[in-house]
C-alpha positions in Angstrom: -5.7 12.7 -26.9 -5.4 10.1 -24.0 -6.8 11.3 -20.2 -6.4 7.8 -18.9 -4.3 5.1 -19.9 -5.3 1.4 -17.5 -3.2 -1.6 -17.5 -3.9 -5.7 -15.9 -1.2 -6.2 -13.6 0.1 -9.6 -13.2 2.6 -10.5 -16.0 1.5 -6.7 -17.9 3.0 -4.5 -15.4 5.0 -7.4 -13.2 5.7 -10.6 -12.1 6.3 -13.5 -9.8 10.1 -14.2 -9.9 11.2 -17.0 -10.4 9.0 -16.9 -13.8 6.4 -19.2 -14.1 8.2 -21.1 -17.1 11.6 -21.7 -15.2 9.5 -23.5 -11.6 8.2 -25.5 -14.0 11.2 -26.4 -15.5 13.1 -26.9 -13.2 10.3 -29.0 -11.2 11.1 -30.9 -14.9 15.0 -31.8 -14.4 14.9 -32.9 -10.9 12.0 -35.4 -11.6 13.5 -36.8 -15.0 10.9 -35.4 -17.5 11.5 -34.4 -20.9 12.2 -30.3 -20.8 10.0 -28.1 -22.7 11.1 -24.8 -24.2 10.7 -21.9 -23.1 8.1 -19.8 -25.6 6.5 -23.9 -25.7 5.3 -23.3 -21.4 4.2 -19.8 -22.0 2.2 -20.0 -25.4 0.7 -23.1 -23.4 0.0 -20.6 -20.4 -1.2 -17.9 -22.2 -3.4 -20.4 -23.7 -4.3 -21.9 -20.9 -4.9 -19.2 -18.8 -7.6 -17.9 -21.2 -9.7 -21.3 -21.1 -9.6 -22.0 -17.5 -8.6 -18.6 -15.8 -8.4 -18.7 -11.6 -10.7 -17.0 -9.9 -10.3 -14.3 -6.9 -14.4 -14.0 -6.4 -15.8 -17.7 -5.9 -12.3 -18.9 -4.7 -11.5 -18.1 -1.5 -10.3 -21.8 0.9 -7.0 -22.6 0.0 -9.0 -26.6 -0.8 -10.5 -24.7 -3.6 -7.5 -23.6 -4.6 -5.6 -27.0 -5.0 -8.4 -28.5 -6.3 -8.5 -26.0 -9.4 -4.4 -25.4 -9.9 -4.9 -29.6 -10.0 -6.8 -29.2 -12.4 -5.1 -26.5 -14.3 -1.6 -28.0 -14.0 -3.6 -31.6 -15.3 -4.2 -29.9 -18.6 -1.1 -27.3 -18.5 1.4 -30.7 -18.3 -1.1 -32.5 -21.3 -0.1 -29.4 -23.2 2.6 -29.9 -23.4 2.9 -33.5 -24.0 4.1 -35.1 -20.3 3.3 -36.4 -17.7 4.1 -36.6 -14.1 1.5 -32.9 -13.1 1.0 -34.6 -9.9 3.2 -33.0 -7.9 3.6 -30.3 -9.4 1.0 -27.8 -6.8 3.0 -28.5 -3.7 6.7 -27.7 -5.9 5.2 -24.8 -7.4 3.9 -23.7 -3.3 7.4 -24.6 -2.1 9.6 -22.6 -4.6 10.1 -18.7 -2.1 8.7 -16.0 -4.6 7.8 -12.8 -4.6 6.9 -10.0 -7.3 9.0 -7.9 -9.2 7.9 -4.9 -11.6 8.7 -5.0 -15.4 12.1 -2.8 -16.0 10.1 -0.2 -17.5 7.4 0.2 -15.3 8.6 3.8 -13.4 9.8 5.3 -16.8 6.2 4.9 -18.7 4.4 6.1 -15.3 6.4 8.8 -14.6 5.9 10.1 -18.3 2.4 9.3 -18.2 2.1 11.5 -15.0 3.8 14.1 -17.1 0.9 14.3 -19.4 -0.9 14.6 -17.1 -2.9 11.0 -18.1 -4.3 9.5 -15.4 -3.2 5.9 -14.3 -5.3 2.7 -12.8 -5.0 -1.0 -12.6 -8.1 -2.8 -13.3 -6.5 -7.0 -12.3 -8.5 -10.4 -11.2 -6.8 -10.4 -7.0 -7.1 -10.8 -4.4 -7.8 -7.9 -1.8 -4.0 -7.4 -1.1 -3.2 -6.0 -4.4 -2.8 -3.0 -3.0 -0.2 -4.1 0.0 1.1 -5.1 -3.0 1.8 -2.4 -4.7 3.0 0.1 -2.3 5.8 -3.0 -1.3 6.3 -2.2 -5.2 6.8 1.2 -4.8 4.3 2.7 -7.3 1.0 2.9 -5.6 1.3 6.1 -5.0 1.7 6.4 -8.6 -1.9 5.3 -9.3 -4.8 7.2 -9.4 -7.4 3.9 -8.6 -6.8 -0.4 -8.8 -9.7 -2.3 -9.5 -9.6 -5.6 -7.5 -12.1 -8.7 -8.8 -12.2 -9.5 -4.8 -13.4 -6.5 -3.8 -15.9 -5.6 -6.7 -17.8 -9.2 -7.2 -16.4 -8.6 -10.5 -13.5 -10.2 -13.2 -12.2 -10.4 -16.1 -13.7 -11.7 -18.9 -17.1 -9.9 -17.9 -17.8 -7.0 -19.4 -19.2 -6.1 -16.7 -15.8 -5.1 -14.6 -15.0 -3.5 -16.8 -18.4 -1.5 -17.2 -18.0 -1.4 -13.6 -14.3 0.8 -13.9 -16.2 3.1 -16.6 -18.4 4.3 -14.2 -16.2 4.9 -10.9 -13.8 5.8 -12.5 -16.2 8.2 -15.2 -13.3 6.7 -17.6 -14.5 8.1 -21.8 -13.0 5.0 -23.8 -12.2 7.6 -26.5 -9.6 8.7 -24.5 -8.7 5.7 -23.2 -6.6 2.9 -24.0 -6.7 -0.5 -22.0 -2.7 -2.8 -21.6 -3.1 -6.7 -21.3 -1.3 -10.3 -21.5 -4.3 -12.6 -22.2 -7.0 -12.2 -25.1 -9.4 -13.6 -23.7 -9.5 -12.2 -20.9 -8.2 -8.8 -21.6 -8.5 -8.3 -25.0 -11.2 -9.0 -25.6 -14.0 -7.7 -23.0 -12.2 -4.1 -22.6 -12.2 -3.9 -26.5 -16.6 -5.4 -26.3 -16.1 -2.4 -23.5 -15.1 0.0 -25.8 -11.8 1.0 -25.2 -8.7 1.0 -27.8 -6.5 -1.9 -26.3 -3.6 -3.8 -26.2 -1.9 -6.9 -25.8 1.8 -6.7 -24.7 3.9 -10.2 -26.4 7.3 -10.0 -25.1 7.5 -13.1 -26.2 5.7 -13.4 -29.1 3.3 -16.1 -28.3 -0.2 -15.0 -29.1 -1.1 -15.6 -31.7 -4.6 -14.0 -32.3 -4.1 -10.4 -34.6 -4.6 -8.3 -32.8 -2.9 -5.0 -31.5 -0.4 -5.5 -29.7 3.3 -3.4 -28.4 6.8 -5.7 -26.9 7.9 -3.5 -24.4 5.5 -1.2 -22.5 8.0 1.1 -24.1 5.8 1.3 -26.9 3.4 2.7 -25.2 4.2 5.6 -24.6 4.5 6.0 -28.7 0.0 4.8 -28.6 -0.3 7.7 -27.1 1.3 10.5 -28.7 0.2 9.6 -32.3 -3.2 9.4 -30.7 -2.7 13.5 -29.4 
């Protein structure tokens, strides 16, 4: 019987829109660079996010953020086989963006509430996450939120997941964790004892792991565990 379901936030239940792959495509078009396919961009982002995760715990200043992302973009463009990363940081950050929920979030959350399943968020994020969740109208549906910047621990550290288990009395035998990154979500949460799934909407995750195609698939997994 599942009594707790935990979600990653970014790219699992919510996205910045326009999506990063669309911003990158627009940048290439405006700078006469080769336009890369959406799926190839997503694969490169997935690889690089695992190799070079952003830290809300150690990166505090704007100058540190710029330095990190300039190197991130250099590696991203190299993976994509294109030049011209130098101006992408300013282009990306000058693009007006907003957070948007996956279309299935409310349906899935309501389903879990009807089943009396606790819902939690475990996220590498700054201390503004709860304000974002409030604006997205889901904060009141959550039983707890664990944010890296507030607890001083972050993915892919197993201690981040162990902290959540201890703090919120989570029995991993009756809990499911959902994320979108093998390195940040699946591997460490599994090591911590969770039954974990990766959401792979576009079939870009190469590792042979437990996957779901969309959030609605989670309902089947909860029912199967009953």
